[in-house]
N, C-alpha and C positions, 0 to 999 in steps of 0.2 A: 161368611168366609173372611170378609175384610176385617171384621172385629176380632176374629180368631188370629189372623195374621198380625194385627196391630198389638194384641195382647201378648203374642209370642215375642215380638220385637221388643216390647216394653220390658218383658220378663228377662230377656237376654241382656238388655242394657243395664237393668238393675243388678243383675248377677255380676256383670263385668265391673260396675262401679263398686259393689261391695267387696269384690276380690281385690281391687285396687286399694281400697281403704284399709283392708287387713294387711296388705303388703307394706303400705306406708306406716301403719302402726308398728309392725315388726321392725322396720328400719329405724323408726324413731326410738323404739325401746332399745335396740342394739346400740344406737348412738348414745343414749342416756347411760347405758351400762358402762361404755368406755369413758364417758364423762365423769361418772362417779368414782372411777378408779383413781382420779387425781385428788379426791377429797383428802384434806389433812394438811400437814405441815411438811415442807420440803426444804432442802438446802442445796444450793449449787456447790458441787464438790470439785468441779473442774470446768474449764472452758477451752475448747479446741479451736484454734485459728492460727494464722501466721503471726507469731508473737513479735515479729519485727515491725508490724503495723500498729499504729495507735488507733484502735477501734473504740468508738464511744457510742455504745448501743443505747437504744430507748431514749434518745435525746436528753440524757442526764448530764452530759458534759464531763463524765468521768470515764477512765479507761475500763475496758471490758474486764480486766483482771480484778477490779474493785467489786465485781459481782460474785467472785468466788467467796463462799462463806455466807452469802446473802440468804435470808430466810423468806420463803414464799408460802403463803397460806391460801388455800383454795376452799371455798365454801360453795359447793355445787347447788344446794337447794335454793340459793338466791343469787347465784352467779357472781358473787363478790369475792374479794380476797385482798391481800396486801403484800407488798414487797418491802422488806427491810434490809437496807444495805448498811453494813458496818462501816464506820469511818476510820480515819487514821491514815497517816502517810499522805500519798498523793490522791487519796479518795475523799478528801473533804471531811465534813463532820458527821456524815452518815444521815440517813433519812428513812422514813416509812412512807410508802406511796400506796394509797388505796387504789384498787383496780376493779374493773368489771371484766369478766372473761367468759369464753364459751369454747367448746370443742365441737367442730363440725366434721362429719363423716369419719369420726374416730381418729383422724390423723392431722387435723388442722386446728391449731391452738391460736385463738385471737384474744387480745386483751387491749384495753384502753385505760389510761390513767384518769382518775377522777380527782379533780381539784376540790379543795374545801369549798363548801357552799354551792357546788354545782351538781346537777343531775347527770347521770350517764348519758341520757339522750341528748344533752346539750353538747357533748364532746363527740365529734364525728371522726376524729383522728385516732388511729390505733396501730397495733402491730400484729402481723400474721407470721406464725412460725409453724414448722412441720414437727409433729410428734413422731419420734423414732425410738426404736429399741425399748418399748414400754414393757415393764414387768410390774409386779405388785409393789415392789419397793424401790424401783429405779425407772427413770425415763430420761430422754434427751429431747431438747428442742433445738431445731436447726433453723437459722435465720440467714437470709441474704442481706447483708449490711452494705449500704452504698459507701464506696471509698474511692476517691480520686477518679470519678467518672466510670467506675466499674463496680462490681459487687464482690464481697468477700463472704464466704460461708463461715458462720460462727455457730458452734455447737455447744450448748449449755447442758451439762450433765448433772442431773438431780438425783438425790437420795432422800427417801422418806425419813423424817425425824419424829413423826407422831401422827396420830389420828385424832382430830378434834372436830 
């Protein structure tokens, strides 16, 4: 009787673990699906925030408006990409910045800049933004940017420019 009871408990626990594993796999697959929607080339078409403030996002030392027209490439199969900011005017000479990125829970976009000659795991600092209003060809990223002891919400509006 004890063996039968033990076998029943073992069977029940194995069933519970297998159901949990299936649920985790489904969640992971759904997250991957959302993640793959970002694959390709994107351009920031506008940025929304209080234009009276001089916001300098992503520690680049340039005004947020310099990111309008910037090109962002996302390659989900290896979690890499690049940001290319056009120069001119008060935006400096322009630059291309390699990044590593990921999307968690379908609505949290995280990226970190990768300096030449370093590996992503060596850079522990990065940025976290919320994915909002996502469609096939548009999405927005919302960021809380520190400013004078408080935070300012900045929304970057993207449009797809290509699939690569």
